[in-house]
N, CA, C and O atoms as a GROMACS GRO file, in nm:
protein
  344
    1PRO      N    1   1.480   2.314  -3.658
    1PRO     CA    2   1.574   2.411  -3.711
    1PRO      C    3   1.551   2.443  -3.858
    1PRO      O    4   1.587   2.551  -3.904
    2TYR      N    5   1.490   2.349  -3.935
    2TYR     CA    6   1.470   2.373  -4.077
    2TYR      C    7   1.332   2.427  -4.111
    2TYR      O    8   1.308   2.469  -4.224
    3ALA      N    9   1.240   2.427  -4.016
    3ALA     CA   10   1.101   2.463  -4.044
    3ALA      C   11   1.086   2.598  -4.114
    3ALA      O   12   1.007   2.607  -4.207
    4PRO      N   13   1.156   2.704  -4.074
    4PRO     CA   14   1.137   2.832  -4.143
    4PRO      C   15   1.184   2.831  -4.288
    4PRO      O   16   1.140   2.915  -4.367
    5THR      N   17   1.270   2.738  -4.325
    5THR     CA   18   1.323   2.738  -4.462
    5THR      C   19   1.245   2.647  -4.556
    5THR      O   20   1.268   2.649  -4.677
    6ILE      N   21   1.153   2.567  -4.502
    6ILE     CA   22   1.074   2.477  -4.586
    6ILE      C   23   0.950   2.550  -4.634
    6ILE      O   24   0.872   2.602  -4.554
    7LEU      N   25   0.932   2.554  -4.764
    7LEU     CA   26   0.818   2.625  -4.822
    7LEU      C   27   0.709   2.523  -4.856
    7LEU      O   28   0.702   2.474  -4.969
    8SER      N   29   0.627   2.492  -4.759
    8SER     CA   30   0.516   2.398  -4.780
    8SER      C   31   0.392   2.475  -4.822
    8SER      O   32   0.371   2.587  -4.775
    9PRO      N   33   0.310   2.418  -4.909
    9PRO     CA   34   0.186   2.486  -4.948
    9PRO      C   35   0.090   2.497  -4.830
    9PRO      O   36   0.082   2.405  -4.748
   10GLN      N   37   0.020   2.605  -4.821
   10GLN     CA   38  -0.080   2.625  -4.717
   10GLN      C   39  -0.214   2.577  -4.771
   10GLN      O   40  -0.263   2.626  -4.873
   11THR      N   41  -0.273   2.480  -4.703
   11THR     CA   42  -0.398   2.423  -4.750
   11THR      C   43  -0.484   2.384  -4.630
   11THR      O   44  -0.433   2.360  -4.521
   12SER      N   45  -0.614   2.379  -4.651
   12SER     CA   46  -0.704   2.337  -4.544
   12SER      C   47  -0.716   2.184  -4.540
   12SER      O   48  -0.779   2.129  -4.449
   13PHE      N   49  -0.657   2.116  -4.638
   13PHE     CA   50  -0.661   1.970  -4.644
   13PHE      C   51  -0.581   1.912  -4.528
   13PHE      O   52  -0.465   1.949  -4.507
   14ASN      N   53  -0.642   1.820  -4.455
   14ASN     CA   54  -0.576   1.758  -4.341
   14ASN      C   55  -0.463   1.668  -4.390
   14ASN      O   56  -0.485   1.582  -4.476
   15GLN      N   57  -0.343   1.685  -4.336
   15GLN     CA   58  -0.228   1.609  -4.380
   15GLN      C   59  -0.221   1.471  -4.316
   15GLN      O   60  -0.139   1.388  -4.357
   16ARG      N   61  -0.302   1.445  -4.217
   16ARG     CA   62  -0.302   1.314  -4.152
   16ARG      C   63  -0.423   1.233  -4.198
   16ARG      O   64  -0.530   1.288  -4.224
   17ALA      N   65  -0.404   1.104  -4.209
   17ALA     CA   66  -0.513   1.018  -4.257
   17ALA      C   67  -0.627   1.011  -4.157
   17ALA      O   68  -0.744   1.008  -4.196
   18ASN      N   69  -0.594   1.008  -4.028
   18ASN     CA   70  -0.695   1.002  -3.923
   18ASN      C   71  -0.792   0.886  -3.948
   18ASN      O   72  -0.914   0.903  -3.940
   19SER      N   73  -0.736   0.770  -3.978
   19SER     CA   74  -0.819   0.659  -4.023
   19SER      C   75  -0.911   0.601  -3.915
   19SER      O   76  -1.012   0.540  -3.947
   20LYS      N   77  -0.877   0.620  -3.788
   20LYS     CA   78  -0.967   0.571  -3.683
   20LYS      C   79  -1.104   0.638  -3.691
   20LYS      O   80  -1.206   0.577  -3.658
   21ILE      N   81  -1.105   0.761  -3.734
   21ILE     CA   82  -1.231   0.835  -3.746
   21ILE      C   83  -1.287   0.825  -3.888
   21ILE      O   84  -1.407   0.804  -3.906
   22ARG      N   85  -1.200   0.839  -3.989
   22ARG     CA   86  -1.246   0.845  -4.127
   22ARG      C   87  -1.298   0.711  -4.181
   22ARG      O   88  -1.396   0.709  -4.255
   23GLU      N   89  -1.234   0.601  -4.143
   23GLU     CA   90  -1.275   0.472  -4.199
   23GLU      C   91  -1.420   0.437  -4.163
   23GLU      O   92  -1.495   0.396  -4.252
   24PRO      N   93  -1.462   0.451  -4.037
   24PRO     CA   94  -1.604   0.425  -4.009
   24PRO      C   95  -1.698   0.520  -4.084
   24PRO      O   96  -1.807   0.480  -4.124
   25GLU      N   97  -1.656   0.645  -4.103
   25GLU     CA   98  -1.738   0.740  -4.179
   25GLU      C   99  -1.752   0.694  -4.324
   25GLU      O  100  -1.861   0.699  -4.381
   26LEU      N  101  -1.642   0.650  -4.384
   26LEU     CA  102  -1.646   0.605  -4.523
   26LEU      C  103  -1.730   0.478  -4.537
   26LEU      O  104  -1.806   0.464  -4.633
   27GLN      N  105  -1.716   0.387  -4.443
   27GLN     CA  106  -1.797   0.265  -4.448
   27GLN      C  107  -1.945   0.296  -4.433
   27GLN      O  108  -2.029   0.235  -4.500
   28ALA      N  109  -1.978   0.390  -4.345
   28ALA     CA  110  -2.119   0.430  -4.328
   28ALA      C  111  -2.172   0.493  -4.456
   28ALA      O  112  -2.287   0.470  -4.494
   29PHE      N  113  -2.089   0.574  -4.524
   29PHE     CA  114  -2.129   0.637  -4.650
   29PHE      C  115  -2.159   0.531  -4.756
   29PHE      O  116  -2.262   0.538  -4.824
   30TRP      N  117  -2.068   0.433  -4.770
   30TRP     CA  118  -2.089   0.326  -4.867
   30TRP      C  119  -2.215   0.248  -4.835
   30TRP      O  120  -2.290   0.209  -4.925
   31LYS      N  121  -2.239   0.223  -4.706
   31LYS     CA  122  -2.357   0.146  -4.666
   31LYS      C  123  -2.485   0.226  -4.689
   31LYS      O  124  -2.585   0.171  -4.735
   32GLU      N  125  -2.482   0.355  -4.657
   32GLU     CA  126  -2.601   0.439  -4.673
   32GLU      C  127  -2.647   0.445  -4.818
   32GLU      O  128  -2.767   0.442  -4.845
   33TYR      N  129  -2.553   0.454  -4.912
   33TYR     CA  130  -2.587   0.466  -5.053
   33TYR      C  131  -2.582   0.332  -5.128
   33TYR      O  132  -2.598   0.329  -5.250
   34ASN      N  133  -2.559   0.223  -5.054
   34ASN     CA  134  -2.553   0.089  -5.114
   34ASN      C  135  -2.457   0.084  -5.233
   34ASN      O  136  -2.487   0.024  -5.336
   35LEU      N  137  -2.343   0.147  -5.217
   35LEU     CA  138  -2.249   0.156  -5.329
   35LEU      C  139  -2.193   0.020  -5.369
   35LEU      O  140  -2.177  -0.006  -5.488
   36TYR      N  141  -2.163  -0.064  -5.274
   36TYR     CA  142  -2.108  -0.196  -5.309
   36TYR      C  143  -2.210  -0.276  -5.389
   36TYR      O  144  -2.174  -0.339  -5.488
   37GLU      N  145  -2.335  -0.274  -5.347
   37GLU     CA  146  -2.439  -0.347  -5.419
   37GLU      C  147  -2.458  -0.291  -5.559
   37GLU      O  148  -2.475  -0.367  -5.655
   38LYS      N  149  -2.456  -0.159  -5.572
   38LYS     CA  150  -2.472  -0.097  -5.704
   38LYS      C  151  -2.357  -0.135  -5.796
   38LYS      O  152  -2.378  -0.164  -5.914
   39LEU      N  153  -2.235  -0.135  -5.742
   39LEU     CA  154  -2.121  -0.175  -5.824
   39LEU      C  155  -2.130  -0.322  -5.863
   39LEU      O  156  -2.096  -0.358  -5.975
   40SER      N  157  -2.176  -0.406  -5.772
   40SER     CA  158  -2.188  -0.549  -5.800
   40SER      C  159  -2.295  -0.575  -5.906
   40SER      O  160  -2.277  -0.660  -5.993
   41GLU      N  161  -2.406  -0.502  -5.898
   41GLU     CA  162  -2.512  -0.519  -5.997
   41GLU      C  163  -2.467  -0.472  -6.135
   41GLU      O  164  -2.503  -0.532  -6.236
   42ALA      N  165  -2.388  -0.365  -6.138
   42ALA     CA  166  -2.344  -0.309  -6.265
   42ALA      C  167  -2.243  -0.400  -6.334
   42ALA      O  168  -2.230  -0.397  -6.457
   43ALA      N  169  -2.172  -0.480  -6.256
   43ALA     CA  170  -2.070  -0.568  -6.313
   43ALA      C  171  -2.135  -0.696  -6.364
   43ALA      O  172  -2.199  -0.769  -6.289
   44SER      N  173  -2.116  -0.721  -6.491
   44SER     CA  174  -2.171  -0.845  -6.547
   44SER      C  175  -2.058  -0.947  -6.561
   44SER      O  176  -1.940  -0.911  -6.567
   45LEU      N  177  -2.095  -1.073  -6.566
   45LEU     CA  178  -1.995  -1.179  -6.574
   45LEU      C  179  -1.918  -1.177  -6.705
   45LEU      O  180  -1.803  -1.221  -6.709
   46ASP      N  181  -1.979  -1.127  -6.812
   46ASP     CA  182  -1.907  -1.121  -6.939
   46ASP      C  183  -1.815  -1.000  -6.948
   46ASP      O  184  -1.743  -0.984  -7.046
   47ASN      N  185  -1.817  -0.917  -6.846
   47ASN     CA  186  -1.732  -0.798  -6.842
   47ASN      C  187  -1.634  -0.812  -6.726
   47ASN      O  188  -1.626  -0.723  -6.640
   48ARG      N  189  -1.562  -0.921  -6.723
   48ARG     CA  190  -1.473  -0.951  -6.611
   48ARG      C  191  -1.335  -0.892  -6.635
   48ARG      O  192  -1.290  -0.877  -6.748
   49PHE      N  193  -1.271  -0.859  -6.525
   49PHE     CA  194  -1.132  -0.816  -6.527
   49PHE      C  195  -1.054  -0.911  -6.438
   49PHE      O  196  -1.088  -0.930  -6.322
   50VAL      N  197  -0.949  -0.970  -6.493
   50VAL     CA  198  -0.868  -1.065  -6.417
   50VAL      C  199  -0.725  -1.011  -6.411
   50VAL      O  200  -0.662  -0.987  -6.514
   51LEU      N  201  -0.676  -0.994  -6.291
   51LEU     CA  202  -0.538  -0.953  -6.271
   51LEU      C  203  -0.465  -1.070  -6.207
   51LEU      O  204  -0.491  -1.105  -6.092
   52HIS      N  205  -0.374  -1.129  -6.282
   52HIS     CA  206  -0.301  -1.245  -6.232
   52HIS      C  207  -0.190  -1.196  -6.139
   52HIS      O  208  -0.108  -1.112  -6.176
   53ASP      N  209  -0.189  -1.252  -6.020
   53ASP     CA  210  -0.092  -1.213  -5.919
   53ASP      C  211  -0.010  -1.336  -5.883
   53ASP      O  212  -0.065  -1.442  -5.853
   54GLY      N  213   0.121  -1.321  -5.885
   54GLY     CA  214   0.210  -1.433  -5.855
   54GLY      C  215   0.224  -1.456  -5.706
   54GLY      O  216   0.155  -1.394  -5.626
   55PRO      N  217   0.313  -1.545  -5.670
   55PRO     CA  218   0.333  -1.574  -5.527
   55PRO      C  219   0.391  -1.452  -5.456
   55PRO      O  220   0.472  -1.379  -5.513
   56PRO      N  221   0.351  -1.430  -5.334
   56PRO     CA  222   0.402  -1.313  -5.263
   56PRO      C  223   0.547  -1.332  -5.221
   56PRO      O  224   0.585  -1.437  -5.170
   57TYR      N  225   0.626  -1.230  -5.242
   57TYR     CA  226   0.763  -1.223  -5.191
   57TYR      C  227   0.846  -1.342  -5.236
   57TYR      O  228   0.914  -1.405  -5.155
   58ALA      N  229   0.840  -1.373  -5.364
   58ALA     CA  230   0.908  -1.491  -5.415
   58ALA      C  231   1.058  -1.470  -5.432
   58ALA      O  232   1.133  -1.567  -5.445
   59ASN      N  233   1.102  -1.346  -5.430
   59ASN     CA  234   1.244  -1.323  -5.459
   59ASN      C  235   1.319  -1.268  -5.338
   59ASN      O  236   1.389  -1.167  -5.349
   60GLY      N  237   1.306  -1.332  -5.225
   60GLY     CA  238   1.388  -1.294  -5.110
   60GLY      C  239   1.315  -1.209  -5.009
   60GLY      O  240   1.193  -1.216  -4.994
   61ASN      N  241   1.392  -1.127  -4.941
   61ASN     CA  242   1.339  -1.042  -4.834
   61ASN      C  243   1.249  -0.932  -4.888
   61ASN      O  244   1.259  -0.893  -5.004
   62LEU      N  245   1.162  -0.884  -4.802
   62LEU     CA  246   1.074  -0.773  -4.840
   62LEU      C  247   1.155  -0.649  -4.874
   62LEU      O  248   1.258  -0.621  -4.812
   63HIS      N  249   1.108  -0.575  -4.973
   63HIS     CA  250   1.170  -0.448  -5.007
   63HIS      C  251   1.061  -0.355  -5.062
   63HIS      O  252   0.946  -0.395  -5.077
   64CYS      N  253   1.097  -0.232  -5.092
   64CYS     CA  254   0.999  -0.131  -5.136
   64CYS      C  255   0.926  -0.173  -5.263
   64CYS      O  256   0.811  -0.135  -5.283
   65GLY      N  257   0.990  -0.250  -5.347
   65GLY     CA  258   0.924  -0.296  -5.469
   65GLY      C  259   0.802  -0.382  -5.440
   65GLY      O  260   0.704  -0.376  -5.515
   66HIS      N  261   0.806  -0.461  -5.333
   66HIS     CA  262   0.690  -0.541  -5.296
   66HIS      C  263   0.572  -0.450  -5.259
   66HIS      O  264   0.459  -0.472  -5.302
   67ALA      N  265   0.600  -0.347  -5.180
   67ALA     CA  266   0.494  -0.254  -5.141
   67ALA      C  267   0.438  -0.184  -5.264
   67ALA      O  268   0.316  -0.172  -5.278
   68LEU      N  269   0.524  -0.137  -5.352
   68LEU     CA  270   0.478  -0.070  -5.473
   68LEU      C  271   0.392  -0.163  -5.557
   68LEU      O  272   0.288  -0.122  -5.608
   69ASN      N  273   0.433  -0.287  -5.571
   69ASN     CA  274   0.357  -0.386  -5.646
   69ASN      C  275   0.216  -0.402  -5.590
   69ASN      O  276   0.118  -0.398  -5.665
   70LYS      N  277   0.204  -0.421  -5.459
   70LYS     CA  278   0.073  -0.440  -5.397
   70LYS      C  279  -0.013  -0.315  -5.409
   70LYS      O  280  -0.133  -0.324  -5.434
   71ILE      N  281   0.048  -0.198  -5.393
   71ILE     CA  282  -0.028  -0.072  -5.404
   71ILE      C  283  -0.080  -0.053  -5.546
   71ILE      O  284  -0.196  -0.016  -5.565
   72LEU      N  285   0.004  -0.078  -5.644
   72LEU     CA  286  -0.039  -0.064  -5.784
   72LEU      C  287  -0.151  -0.162  -5.818
   72LEU      O  288  -0.246  -0.125  -5.886
   73LYS      N  289  -0.140  -0.285  -5.770
   73LYS     CA  290  -0.245  -0.383  -5.795
   73LYS      C  291  -0.376  -0.340  -5.729
   73LYS      O  292  -0.484  -0.361  -5.786
   74ASP      N  293  -0.367  -0.282  -5.611
   74ASP     CA  294  -0.487  -0.233  -5.543
   74ASP      C  295  -0.550  -0.120  -5.625
   74ASP      O  296  -0.672  -0.119  -5.643
   75PHE      N  297  -0.469  -0.026  -5.674
   75PHE     CA  298  -0.521   0.083  -5.757
   75PHE      C  299  -0.589   0.030  -5.882
   75PHE      O  300  -0.699   0.072  -5.917
   76ILE      N  301  -0.523  -0.064  -5.949
   76ILE     CA  302  -0.577  -0.119  -6.073
   76ILE      C  303  -0.710  -0.189  -6.048
   76ILE      O  304  -0.806  -0.168  -6.123
   77ASN      N  305  -0.716  -0.272  -5.944
   77ASN     CA  306  -0.841  -0.343  -5.914
   77ASN      C  307  -0.954  -0.247  -5.879
   77ASN      O  308  -1.066  -0.265  -5.925
   78ARG      N  309  -0.925  -0.146  -5.798
   78ARG     CA  310  -1.029  -0.049  -5.761
   78ARG      C  311  -1.078   0.028  -5.884
   78ARG      O  312  -1.198   0.050  -5.900
   79TYR      N  313  -0.984   0.069  -5.969
   79TYR     CA  314  -1.020   0.142  -6.090
   79TYR      C  315  -1.111   0.058  -6.179
   79TYR      O  316  -1.213   0.107  -6.229
   80GLN      N  317  -1.074  -0.068  -6.199
   80GLN     CA  318  -1.155  -0.155  -6.285
   80GLN      C  319  -1.293  -0.179  -6.223
   80GLN      O  320  -1.393  -0.184  -6.295
   81ALA      N  321  -1.299  -0.195  -6.091
   81ALA     CA  322  -1.428  -0.216  -6.025
   81ALA      C  323  -1.517  -0.093  -6.040
   81ALA      O  324  -1.637  -0.106  -6.064
   82LEU      N  325  -1.460   0.025  -6.028
   82LEU     CA  326  -1.539   0.147  -6.042
   82LEU      C  327  -1.582   0.170  -6.186
   82LEU      O  328  -1.676   0.246  -6.210
   83ARG      N  329  -1.515   0.108  -6.282
   83ARG     CA  330  -1.556   0.116  -6.422
   83ARG      C  331  -1.663   0.013  -6.455
   83ARG      O  332  -1.708   0.003  -6.570
   84GLY      N  333  -1.704  -0.065  -6.354
   84GLY     CA  334  -1.814  -0.159  -6.375
   84GLY      C  335  -1.769  -0.301  -6.405
   84GLY      O  336  -1.852  -0.386  -6.437
   85LYS      N  337  -1.643  -0.328  -6.394
   85LYS     CA  338  -1.597  -0.464  -6.419
   85LYS      C  339  -1.598  -0.542  -6.290
   85LYS      O  340  -1.589  -0.486  -6.180
   86GLN      N  341  -1.609  -0.672  -6.304
   86GLN     CA  342  -1.612  -0.758  -6.185
   86GLN      C  343  -1.482  -0.830  -6.174
   86GLN      O  344  -1.462  -0.908  -6.081
   0.00000   0.00000   0.00000
């Protein structure tokens, strides 16, 4: 009933993750170009990044803050790895 009143942008970008298909494609891409090995070689031991993570779910039941915490830590670690840190 609300579809005609919602003004969504028109884009060719797929709105679904479709991870069953995309994940193997992405893994094949990384393997083909040896991206993990290149990132590992670029990272030197004196250029380390350490993110201290506390105990999981230490303050009661799961809530959205736990998910946000894990997502942000994943972003930070990936960003630092792509910058050449180990």
